[in-house]
N, C-alpha and C positions, 0 to 999 in steps of 0.2 A: 391456438398457441396458449400455453399455460402460464406464461410469464406475467408477473404483477406489473402494473403501470408505474411510471416514475413517481406520481403523486402518492400512491399507496406505499411505495417503498420508503419515501421520505418520511411519511407520517409514522410508519412502523418503527423506523430508526429513532425518531423523536420519542415515541411512546416507550421505547425500551428503557430510557432513563428513569421513567416513572416507576419501574419495577423495584427501584431501590427504596422507595418511600411509600408506595401505595399497595393496597391489597388486590387480590384477584378480581373481586367484584367491581372495584373501581376501574381497573384496566378493561374489564369486559364491557362496562358501560361506555367507555371511550371508544373502544373498538367497534361497537355497534353503530357509531356515528359515521364510520367510513362508508362513502357512497358505493364503492365497488366491491366490498367484501361482506359476505354473510358468514356468521359464526355458527358453529355447532354448539348448542346449549351446554353450559357448564363444562366447557373444554379448556378454558384459560387457566394456565398454571404458571406461577412464578418460579424461576430457577434461581437457586442461591449458589453462589460460588465464592471463592476466596481470591484475594489479590495480595501482592506483596510477598517478600521473602524474609525481611527482618521484622516487620510489623504486620503480619498476616491478619486480615480481617474478613469476616463473613458478611455478605450482603446480597441483595437481589441483583442479579446480573442480566436479567432479561425474562422473556416469557415464551411459552409454547401455546399455540392455539390451533384447533382444528377448524377448517372452513366448511361451510355448508352450501346449500343451493347448487348452482352449476359447478361449484368447486368441491363437491362432496369427495372426501378421501384425501384432500390436500391439507398439508400442515405448514404453518409458519413458525420458525424458530428465530427470534430476533434477540440480539444481545446489545448491551449498552456500552458506551465508551467511557473514557476516564472522567471521573467526577472529582470534586475537591477533597481528596483524601490522599495521604502520603502513600498508603499501600497500593492504590491504583497507579500512582506515578512510579513506584518501585517496579511494578509489573511491566510497565512500558520500557523501563530502562534496564531490565534484566536480560542482557543481550546474548549470553552464552547459548549454545545450541544443544538440544536434546532431540531424540527421535520423536516424531509426531505421529498422528493417527495413520499415516500411510507408511511408516517405517523410514521416513526421510528426515534429515536435520531441519529443525524449525526453532524459532525464537523460544527460549526457555520460559520466559515470563508468560507469554501467551499460552504455551502448552500447559503450564501448571494451572492456570485458571480454567482452561478447557477441561482438564482432568478433574477439577473440583466439582463440576456439575454434570459431566457426561453420564454418570450412573443414574442421575435423575431422569435424563432423557431416555435412557434404556428402560427404566421402570415405567415411564409414561407410555412407551410403545407397548410394553407387556400388558399394562392395565387396559389398553384399548381392546384387548382380546388376542388370543393366540393366532387367530387367522388374519389379524389386522396387518396390512402392508400398505403404507401410504402410497398413493398414486404419484404424488409429487411432494417434495419438501423444499420450501423456500427459506433460504438462510440469509438473514438481513442484519446489518449493523453499521454503525458509524464509529470512526476512529478505532480505539481499542476494540469496540464491538464489531467493527469491520474485520479486524484480524481474527477475532473469535468466529465470526461468520465464515471466514475462509477455512478455518479448521473444522467447523461443523460440516461444511459442504464437502470437504475432503473425506471426512469420516463416513457420511451418508453415501457419497458416491462410491466409496470402496465396498459398501455393502450391496451395490448394484441397484440402488434406488435412483429414480429420476430426480435429480437435484439441481436447483437453481441457486446461484450465488449473486447477491447484490451487496457490495461493500461500498461504503461512502467514506472518503477521507482515510482510508486504511493505510497503515504503515506496511512495510515489507515483512512477510511472515517467515519465509524460509530461504534456504540456499538453492543453488542451481538444481540439484537432484529433485527437490520438492517442486520447484517451479516447472521443471521439465515434465515431471510426472503429471501434474495437473493440466499442463498444456496438452498432453496426450490423452487424458481421460475425461476432463470436463468439457462437455460439448460447447462449441463456440457460441451457439445461440442461447445458452443458459448461463452466461457469465456477463455481469455488468459491474465493472470496477470503476466507480465514478471518482474522479480526482479533480480538484480545482488546480489550475495551472500555477497558482501562487501559494498553494498549501504545502508548507515545508514537511509536514508529517508524512505525506505520501512519498517523500524522497529518502526516508530513513527506515531502518538502520542502513548504514552505508555498506560498502563492499564487505563480504561477498553476498549479502542478502539481495534477493530479487523478488519482484512481484510474481505472484502465481495465480493463474497462468501468466507466463511472460509473452505468449504469442498472440493472444486475442482477448477480447472483452473490455478493452480500455476505452473509457469515455472521459473527455476533458471538458471542464467548464471554464469559462473566462474568469481570469483572476482580477486582482485589483491593480489595474494599469501595468500588468505583467511584472509586478514587484512581489517578492516574497513577503508575506504578511502573516503574522501569527493569528490575526483575526479571521483570515480566510479559512482557517481550519474549523471554525464554529459552524455547526449545522445550519443555524438560522441566518448566517452571513454568507458563507462561501458556497452553500449548496441549495439554498431555497429556490434558485432559478430553475432547477430541474422539475419542480412541481407542475409547471405550466407547459412542459414539453413532452413530446412522445419519444420513445426510444429511437425511432427512425430519425427524428429531427436531431437528437443529441448525437447519434452516430454520424450523420452527415456533417454536422459542425466539427466533430472531432477529426474526421478525415481531412477536412479543409485545413485545420490547424496543423496536422501532421504533414500535409503536402507543402505548406508554406515553410515549415522547418526544414524539410528535405531540400527544397529549392535553395534556401539560404546556405545550407551546408554544402550542397553540390557546387554552388558558385564559388565557395571558398576552396573546394578541392580542385576545381578546374583552373585556379589561378596559378599559372606556371611559375610565377616569380616568388611565390611564398605561401606555402600551405598554412591555412588559418590566419593569413595576414589580416583578415577582416576583424579579428579579435582586438587588434591594436587600436581600432577605431571606436571601441566602446567607451563612452564617457557617462558618468553618473550611473554606472552599471552595478553598484553595490546591491546585492541580493536580487539581481534581475533574474526572473524565472526564464526569460528567453535566453539569456547568456548561459544559464546553467544547463538548459536543454542542449544548446550547441556544444558546450564543453563535454557533456556526457556522450553525445554521438561522436564527437571528434576523438575522444579517448578510445572509444571502441575501434575507430578506424586506425588510429595510431598503433593500437595493439595488433591489429591485423597486419599492418605494414611491418611490424616487428617480428612477424612470423608466428603469431598465435591467433586463435579465433576470436579474440576480444575478451571481455570480462568473464564471459561464460567459461571459457577454457581455463582461466586463471583459477577457478574454483578447485580444479583438480591438483593444484600445486600446494595447497595448504588447507588446514582445517580451522584456523582461527582468523579473526578479522585482521589483526596486526600482521600475522604471517602472510596473509594475502596481500596486504598493502606493501609489505616488503618485497614480495615477488613482483608486483606491478612496477615498483620503483627499480628493481634490478633489470627487468625486461626493457623498460623505457630508457634506462641509463645505457644499456648495451646498444640499443638501437641508436641513441644519440651519438655514441662514439663511432658508429659505422660510417658516417659521412657528415660533412659540414652542414649540408641542407637538413639532414635528419636532426642534428642537434638544434638547429634553428626552429624546426617544427615543434620539438618538445618544449623549448623555452617559450615559444609563443603560447603554447597551451598552458604552461605553468603561470605565465604572466596574465593569461585570461582568468585563471583561478584567483590570482591576487586581485584582479579588478573586481571580480565578483565579491570578494571579501572586503572591498573598500580600501585596499592597500595599493592603490595605483602608484604611489610614490616609492614603494618598496619593490624595485625591479629585481627579477631573478637573473643572475649573471652566468649561471652554469646549469648543466643538466646531470649533475652527479647523483649518485644514489641518495646521499644525505639530503641534498636539496629537494629532490623529488619526494622523499619520505616526509620531509618537513612540510612541504606544501600540501600533500595529501592529508596529513594529520590536522593541519589548520582547517582544511575544508570539512573534513568529517566532524571535527569538534564543533565547528560553527553550526553545521547543519543539525547536529544532535542537541546543541544548546537551544537553538531556535525551536526545534520540535518539542523540547521539554516545556518551554514557555507556552507553546501553542496548546498542548494537551491540558495544561493547567487552566487555560481559559476556554476549553472546549464547550463546557456547558455550565 
């Protein structure tokens, strides 16, 4: 198997931040200390890219290195996350969509930075020789770097190259069509999307963005007492535990977490007296990652009960985030009007959101379009503000 081990992925993601301030020789010296990787001599190249849209700046955004030894013909492309510059933060918050490397809608800020360095990558391939075709390309990154790694992997995969994706703490990159495309084309064994359960950045941008692939490759690390915490986004805080584990161990732990969540949700669904009644029992639930997971899955099931396929189907109703939120509000409102019990289910969900936001005393009294839209916007705004704080403290 060609995959890199978790310790190597972690260190590559960490070293990508050094590309902003160090030269190629310094990076190569540090890479040579990696116990499981041998480098091809003089193959380390820093990639420069731009971030921001109002205050665009040029800086080192990662590096390319060819591997040697038993990995002859393999390449690593690793990209850095947000650093303490306003232009990086502008890139993270540039939410409108444009067409990405696969021709599907993706986050405009991420795509713009990807476009700023992709020509350098093409030139590196050409400089290796016309007959050069990498056997394997490993795309690595943390935070914003994880989003860029996702786009890198999508581009290489579209060229028919054997591509591995390792993203740590990555936000959502594209919409449904992009997520579905990568789910169908990126091999399950070659995707490792590592997320801390308490890392808010992995939960944004909100609807209608989705993780890509959406169907496989997810690895969950334990959070900070299952509370959303901006510190859990930091590589050295929320992700260092992966260094001492194997992928098999991490995958087994993830399946255990997912099974527990399904059991909790199924218990709520089989309660004949009140769908989601368990939500009313949450106390001290402000920014609870556990509650947010339950709310996300419960919303999906409510949408199915309302006659649509869930959030995935909603993508086809609109092209902008607020348009999609309005559509969800309308669908849930119509569902709530269909029967008394349906209305109770929707209000339980809305009050669960208010509990997550720390507004236990502000009870929702109806399931009108206006109320649903109001609660959705409160949730999305809170998540995005937390994410902004988290990326500012990432490194």
